[in-house]
C-alpha positions as a Markdown table, in Angstrom:
| # | Residue | x | y | z |
|---|---|---|---|---|
| 1 | Asn | 89.4 | 90.7 | 66.1 |
| 2 | Thr | 87.3 | 88.3 | 68.1 |
| 3 | Ser | 83.9 | 89.4 | 69.5 |
| 4 | Leu | 85.4 | 89.7 | 72.9 |
| 5 | Glu | 88.2 | 92.0 | 71.7 |
| 6 | Arg | 85.5 | 94.1 | 69.9 |
| 7 | Ser | 83.4 | 94.3 | 73.1 |
| 8 | Leu | 86.4 | 95.4 | 75.2 |
| 9 | Met | 87.3 | 98.1 | 72.7 |
| 10 | Lys | 83.7 | 99.4 | 72.8 |
| 11 | Trp | 83.7 | 99.3 | 76.6 |
| 12 | Gln | 86.9 | 101.2 | 76.7 |
| 13 | Lys | 85.5 | 103.9 | 74.4 |
| 14 | Arg | 82.5 | 104.4 | 76.8 |
| 15 | Ile | 84.4 | 105.1 | 80.0 |
| 16 | Ile | 82.8 | 108.0 | 81.7 |
| 17 | Arg | 85.0 | 110.8 | 83.0 |
| 18 | Ser | 83.2 | 113.0 | 85.4 |
| 19 | Asn | 85.8 | 115.8 | 85.7 |
| 20 | Gly | 84.7 | 115.3 | 89.2 |
| 21 | Glu | 83.7 | 117.1 | 92.3 |
| 22 | Tyr | 85.1 | 113.9 | 93.9 |
| 23 | Asn | 88.4 | 112.4 | 93.1 |
| 24 | Met | 89.4 | 109.1 | 94.6 |
| 25 | Ser | 93.0 | 109.7 | 93.7 |
| 26 | Asp | 93.0 | 112.7 | 96.1 |
| 27 | Glu | 92.3 | 110.3 | 99.0 |
| 28 | Val | 95.2 | 108.1 | 97.9 |
| 29 | Asn | 97.6 | 111.1 | 97.7 |
| 30 | Thr | 96.5 | 112.6 | 101.1 |
| 31 | Asn | 96.4 | 109.2 | 103.0 |
| 32 | Thr | 98.0 | 109.9 | 106.4 |
| 33 | Thr | 98.3 | 106.3 | 107.6 |
| 34 | Ala | 101.7 | 104.7 | 108.0 |
| 35 | Arg | 101.2 | 102.4 | 105.0 |
| 36 | Pro | 99.7 | 102.9 | 101.4 |
| 37 | Leu | 95.9 | 102.7 | 101.1 |
| 38 | Arg | 94.7 | 99.2 | 100.3 |
| 39 | Ile | 91.9 | 99.1 | 97.9 |
| 40 | Leu | 89.6 | 96.3 | 96.6 |
| 41 | Glu | 87.9 | 97.1 | 93.3 |
| 42 | Leu | 84.9 | 95.0 | 92.3 |
| 43 | Gly | 83.8 | 94.7 | 88.7 |
| 44 | Ser | 87.1 | 96.3 | 87.4 |
| 45 | Gly | 86.2 | 95.8 | 83.7 |
| 46 | Ile | 89.3 | 96.7 | 81.7 |
| 47 | Gly | 91.2 | 98.0 | 84.8 |
| 48 | Val | 91.2 | 101.7 | 84.2 |
| 49 | Val | 90.0 | 102.8 | 87.7 |
| 50 | Gly | 92.2 | 100.4 | 89.5 |
| 51 | Ser | 95.2 | 101.3 | 87.5 |
| 52 | Cys | 94.8 | 104.9 | 88.1 |
| 53 | Leu | 94.5 | 104.4 | 91.9 |
| 54 | Ala | 97.6 | 102.3 | 91.9 |
| 55 | His | 99.5 | 104.9 | 89.9 |
| 56 | Ala | 98.6 | 107.5 | 92.5 |
| 57 | Gly | 100.2 | 105.3 | 95.2 |
| 58 | Ala | 97.6 | 102.8 | 96.4 |
| 59 | Gln | 97.7 | 99.1 | 96.6 |
| 60 | Val | 94.8 | 97.8 | 94.5 |
| 61 | Leu | 93.3 | 94.4 | 94.0 |
| 62 | Leu | 91.4 | 94.5 | 90.8 |
| 63 | Thr | 88.7 | 91.8 | 90.4 |
| 64 | Asp | 86.2 | 90.6 | 88.0 |
| 65 | Leu | 85.0 | 87.4 | 86.2 |
| 66 | Pro | 87.7 | 85.0 | 84.9 |
| 67 | Thr | 87.4 | 86.1 | 81.3 |
| 68 | Leu | 87.8 | 89.8 | 82.0 |
| 69 | Val | 90.7 | 89.2 | 84.4 |
| 70 | Glu | 92.6 | 87.1 | 81.9 |
| 71 | Tyr | 91.8 | 88.9 | 78.6 |
| 72 | Ala | 91.3 | 92.5 | 79.8 |
| 73 | Ile | 92.7 | 93.4 | 83.2 |
| 74 | Gln | 96.0 | 91.5 | 83.2 |
| 75 | Pro | 97.0 | 92.5 | 79.7 |
| 76 | Asn | 96.3 | 96.2 | 80.4 |
| 77 | Leu | 98.2 | 96.1 | 83.7 |
| 78 | Leu | 101.2 | 94.6 | 81.8 |
| 79 | Gln | 101.0 | 97.4 | 79.3 |
| 80 | Asn | 101.1 | 100.0 | 82.1 |
| 81 | Cys | 103.4 | 98.5 | 84.6 |
| 82 | Asp | 107.0 | 99.0 | 85.6 |
| 83 | Ser | 108.4 | 95.9 | 84.0 |
| 84 | Thr | 111.3 | 95.7 | 86.5 |
| 85 | Ala | 108.9 | 95.0 | 89.4 |
| 86 | Thr | 106.4 | 92.1 | 89.3 |
| 87 | Asn | 105.6 | 89.1 | 91.5 |
| 88 | Asn | 107.5 | 87.0 | 88.9 |
| 89 | Asp | 110.6 | 89.1 | 89.0 |
| 90 | Ser | 113.9 | 87.6 | 90.3 |
| 91 | Asp | 115.5 | 91.0 | 90.9 |
| 92 | Thr | 116.0 | 91.3 | 94.6 |
| 93 | Thr | 116.9 | 95.0 | 94.4 |
| 94 | Thr | 113.3 | 95.9 | 93.9 |
| 95 | Asp | 110.9 | 96.2 | 96.7 |
| 96 | Pro | 108.8 | 92.9 | 97.0 |
| 97 | Pro | 105.1 | 93.1 | 96.1 |
| 98 | Pro | 102.7 | 93.5 | 99.0 |
| 99 | Thr | 101.9 | 90.1 | 100.5 |
| 100 | Trp | 98.2 | 90.7 | 100.7 |
| 101 | Leu | 98.1 | 91.2 | 96.8 |
| 102 | Asp | 100.2 | 88.1 | 96.2 |
| 103 | Pro | 98.5 | 84.9 | 97.2 |
| 104 | Asp | 101.1 | 82.8 | 95.4 |
| 105 | Asp | 98.9 | 81.1 | 92.9 |
| 106 | Asp | 99.2 | 80.7 | 89.1 |
| 107 | Glu | 96.1 | 82.8 | 88.2 |
| 108 | Ser | 97.0 | 86.0 | 90.1 |
| 109 | Met | 99.3 | 88.7 | 89.0 |
| 110 | Val | 101.0 | 91.6 | 90.9 |
| 111 | Val | 102.7 | 94.5 | 89.1 |
| 112 | Lys | 104.0 | 97.9 | 90.1 |
| 113 | Ile | 102.3 | 100.9 | 88.5 |
| 114 | Gly | 103.6 | 104.4 | 89.2 |
| 115 | Gln | 103.9 | 104.8 | 93.0 |
| 116 | Gly | 101.7 | 101.8 | 93.9 |
| 117 | Trp | 100.9 | 98.3 | 93.2 |
| 118 | Ala | 98.1 | 96.4 | 91.3 |
| 119 | Gly | 97.1 | 92.8 | 91.8 |
| 120 | Thr | 94.4 | 90.7 | 90.2 |
| 121 | Ala | 91.9 | 88.1 | 91.4 |
| 122 | Val | 88.7 | 86.5 | 90.2 |
| 123 | Ile | 85.6 | 87.4 | 92.1 |
| 124 | Asp | 82.1 | 86.1 | 91.0 |
| 125 | Trp | 79.5 | 88.0 | 93.1 |
| 126 | Thr | 77.3 | 84.8 | 93.1 |
| 127 | Ile | 80.0 | 82.8 | 94.9 |
| 128 | Pro | 80.9 | 83.3 | 98.6 |
| 129 | Val | 83.9 | 85.6 | 98.9 |
| 130 | Asn | 85.8 | 83.3 | 101.3 |
| 131 | Gln | 86.0 | 80.8 | 98.5 |
| 132 | Gln | 87.7 | 83.4 | 96.3 |
| 133 | Leu | 89.8 | 85.6 | 98.4 |
| 134 | Thr | 92.4 | 84.7 | 101.1 |
| 135 | Leu | 91.6 | 85.7 | 104.7 |
| 136 | Glu | 94.5 | 88.1 | 104.6 |
| 137 | Gln | 93.0 | 89.8 | 101.5 |
| 138 | Gln | 89.6 | 90.2 | 103.0 |
| 139 | Gln | 91.0 | 91.6 | 106.3 |
| 140 | Ser | 93.5 | 94.0 | 104.6 |
| 141 | Val | 91.0 | 96.1 | 102.8 |
| 142 | Asp | 90.7 | 99.9 | 103.6 |
| 143 | Val | 88.3 | 100.9 | 100.8 |
| 144 | Ile | 86.1 | 99.0 | 98.4 |
| 145 | Val | 85.4 | 100.7 | 95.0 |
| 146 | Ala | 83.0 | 99.8 | 92.2 |
| 147 | Ser | 82.6 | 102.0 | 89.1 |
| 148 | Asp | 79.3 | 101.8 | 87.1 |
| 149 | Cys | 78.8 | 98.1 | 87.9 |
| 150 | Val | 75.1 | 97.6 | 88.7 |
| 151 | Trp | 73.3 | 99.0 | 85.7 |
| 152 | Leu | 70.9 | 96.0 | 85.8 |
| 153 | Val | 68.6 | 95.3 | 88.7 |
| 154 | Ser | 69.8 | 91.7 | 88.9 |
| 155 | Met | 73.4 | 92.9 | 89.7 |
| 156 | Leu | 72.6 | 95.1 | 92.7 |
| 157 | Asn | 72.0 | 92.7 | 95.4 |
| 158 | Ala | 74.7 | 90.4 | 94.4 |
| 159 | Leu | 77.3 | 93.2 | 94.5 |
| 160 | Leu | 75.9 | 94.3 | 98.0 |
| 161 | Asp | 76.0 | 90.7 | 99.2 |
| 162 | Thr | 79.8 | 90.6 | 98.3 |
| 163 | Val | 80.4 | 93.9 | 100.0 |
| 164 | Glu | 78.6 | 92.8 | 103.1 |
| 165 | Ser | 80.8 | 89.8 | 103.3 |
| 166 | Ile | 83.9 | 91.9 | 103.1 |
| 167 | Phe | 82.6 | 94.4 | 105.7 |
| 168 | Ala | 82.1 | 91.5 | 108.1 |
| 169 | Glu | 85.4 | 89.7 | 107.6 |
| 170 | Ala | 87.4 | 93.0 | 107.6 |
| 171 | Trp | 85.6 | 94.1 | 110.9 |
| 172 | Ser | 86.3 | 90.8 | 112.6 |
| 173 | Gly | 90.0 | 90.9 | 111.7 |
| 174 | Arg | 90.9 | 94.2 | 113.2 |
| 175 | Lys | 89.9 | 96.9 | 115.7 |
| 176 | Ser | 89.6 | 99.7 | 113.3 |
| 177 | Pro | 86.4 | 100.4 | 111.5 |
| 178 | Ala | 85.3 | 98.3 | 108.5 |
| 179 | Pro | 86.2 | 99.6 | 105.1 |
| 180 | Ser | 84.1 | 102.2 | 103.3 |
| 181 | Phe | 82.5 | 101.4 | 99.9 |
| 182 | Ile | 82.8 | 104.0 | 97.2 |
| 183 | Met | 80.4 | 103.3 | 94.3 |
| 184 | Ser | 79.8 | 105.4 | 91.2 |
| 185 | Phe | 76.5 | 104.9 | 89.4 |
| 186 | Gln | 75.2 | 106.1 | 86.0 |
| 187 | Arg | 71.5 | 106.6 | 85.9 |
| 188 | Arg | 70.0 | 104.7 | 82.8 |
| 189 | Asp | 66.4 | 104.2 | 83.9 |
| 190 | Ala | 65.1 | 107.4 | 82.4 |
| 191 | Asn | 64.8 | 105.9 | 79.0 |
| 192 | Asp | 63.4 | 102.5 | 80.2 |
| 193 | Lys | 59.8 | 101.8 | 79.2 |
| 194 | Asn | 57.9 | 100.2 | 82.1 |
| 195 | Ser | 56.4 | 97.0 | 81.0 |
| 196 | Ala | 53.4 | 97.3 | 83.3 |
| 197 | Thr | 52.4 | 100.9 | 82.5 |
| 198 | Gly | 53.9 | 101.6 | 79.0 |
| 199 | Thr | 55.3 | 104.9 | 80.3 |
| 200 | Ser | 58.8 | 106.2 | 80.7 |
| 201 | Asp | 60.4 | 106.7 | 84.2 |
| 202 | Glu | 60.9 | 110.3 | 83.1 |
| 203 | Asp | 57.1 | 110.6 | 83.8 |
| 204 | Asp | 57.7 | 109.9 | 87.5 |
| 205 | Gly | 58.7 | 113.6 | 87.7 |
| 206 | Glu | 61.5 | 113.3 | 90.3 |
| 207 | Lys | 65.0 | 113.9 | 89.1 |
| 208 | Gly | 67.4 | 111.1 | 90.0 |
| 209 | Thr | 64.8 | 108.6 | 91.2 |
| 210 | Ser | 62.5 | 106.0 | 89.6 |
| 211 | Thr | 59.7 | 103.8 | 91.0 |
| 212 | Gly | 58.9 | 101.7 | 87.9 |
| 213 | Ser | 62.0 | 100.6 | 86.0 |
| 214 | Thr | 61.9 | 96.8 | 85.5 |
| 215 | Met | 65.3 | 96.5 | 83.8 |
| 216 | Phe | 67.7 | 99.1 | 84.9 |
| 217 | Thr | 68.9 | 99.8 | 88.5 |
| 218 | Thr | 67.5 | 103.1 | 89.8 |
| 219 | Val | 68.7 | 105.7 | 92.2 |
| 220 | Glu | 65.8 | 104.9 | 94.5 |
| 221 | Gly | 66.6 | 101.2 | 94.2 |
| 222 | Val | 70.2 | 101.7 | 95.3 |
| 223 | Leu | 69.0 | 103.8 | 98.3 |
| 224 | Glu | 66.4 | 101.3 | 99.3 |
| 225 | Ala | 68.8 | 98.3 | 98.9 |
| 226 | Val | 71.4 | 100.0 | 101.1 |
| 227 | Gln | 69.0 | 101.1 | 103.8 |
| 228 | Ala | 67.5 | 97.7 | 103.9 |
| 229 | Arg | 70.9 | 96.4 | 105.2 |
| 230 | Asn | 70.9 | 99.2 | 107.8 |
| 231 | Trp | 74.0 | 100.8 | 106.3 |
| 232 | Asn | 74.8 | 104.5 | 106.0 |
| 233 | Ile | 74.9 | 106.1 | 102.6 |
| 234 | Gln | 76.1 | 109.5 | 101.5 |
| 235 | Cys | 76.1 | 111.2 | 98.1 |
| 236 | Leu | 79.7 | 112.5 | 97.6 |
| 237 | Ala | 79.1 | 113.9 | 94.1 |
| 238 | Trp | 76.5 | 114.2 | 91.4 |
| 239 | Arg | 76.7 | 115.7 | 87.9 |
| 240 | Tyr | 75.7 | 115.3 | 84.3 |
| 241 | Val | 78.4 | 113.8 | 82.0 |
| 242 | Ser | 78.6 | 113.4 | 78.3 |
| 243 | Val | 78.3 | 109.8 | 77.0 |
| 244 | Glu | 78.6 | 108.3 | 73.5 |
| 245 | Lys | 75.3 | 106.8 | 72.3 |
| 246 | Glu | 75.1 | 103.0 | 71.7 |
| 247 | Asp | 73.8 | 103.3 | 68.2 |
| 248 | Asn | 76.0 | 106.3 | 67.1 |
| 249 | Pro | 79.3 | 106.8 | 68.9 |
| 250 | Leu | 79.7 | 110.2 | 67.2 |
| 251 | Asp | 76.6 | 111.4 | 68.9 |
| 252 | Lys | 76.7 | 112.1 | 72.6 |
| 253 | Glu | 74.0 | 112.5 | 75.3 |
| 254 | Ser | 73.9 | 113.7 | 78.9 |
| 255 | Lys | 73.7 | 111.1 | 81.7 |
| 256 | Glu | 73.5 | 111.6 | 85.5 |
| 257 | Val | 76.3 | 110.1 | 87.4 |
| 258 | Phe | 76.4 | 109.8 | 91.2 |
| 259 | Val | 79.2 | 108.8 | 93.6 |
| 260 | Phe | 78.1 | 107.3 | 96.8 |
| 261 | Glu | 80.0 | 106.4 | 100.0 |
| 262 | Ile | 78.4 | 103.4 | 101.9 |
| 263 | Thr | 79.4 | 102.3 | 105.3 |
| 264 | Pro | 78.1 | 99.7 | 107.9 |
| 265 | Lys | 76.7 | 101.2 | 111.1 |
| 266 | Pro | 78.9 | 100.4 | 114.1 |
């Protein structure tokens, strides 16, 4: 195996399952609009979350950096899709792919999974969204999702900049409210030693928050970054989950996982 393949295998084994108080698939199944829910996933990784949402009936655009889209997301979608229905299929008896998922370029892919559809696109959070998604794609989104994507401080503002661009474009393109942003977040800062003080963030004494982490994004950091943009944020779920340790996959430890809903103020 190449180093990339080994990394993807390790990533796959470390997927967190929260047995959740909040289940995004429930929203897909109980969607009361006249059309399927349209979801944009940021930082899709190997495509597990987006594939599950598509299987439940949503139309999902899975996005990440070029290497992950080509070598992780697309191969996994092909492994799980209905092979009789893709954007490359000539069978006219099958329902065509949703147009907003299919920009008709050589790099994207659209496949049918379960009751829904899944498409792919490259999104680099450091590049303006309008250079990477079509106007129809930006204005079609009902919900944005991101699962455990901002563990490092440097990632948080780049992600929120991308979300802000989609909020603005979606709002300008229709009369209904801008999409909501559902973000799951695993707390990692509790074991981070502060370079300035030499102490652990566990010493801050407040569960779920941190004031001194220099490497990992903290719960407090997420709240402050969202509030600085004058957005609403609500915690939909919180619990401890069991996660494999980096140095010993056979050993597990408990980690806090949060699910936030973030929306722009009208």
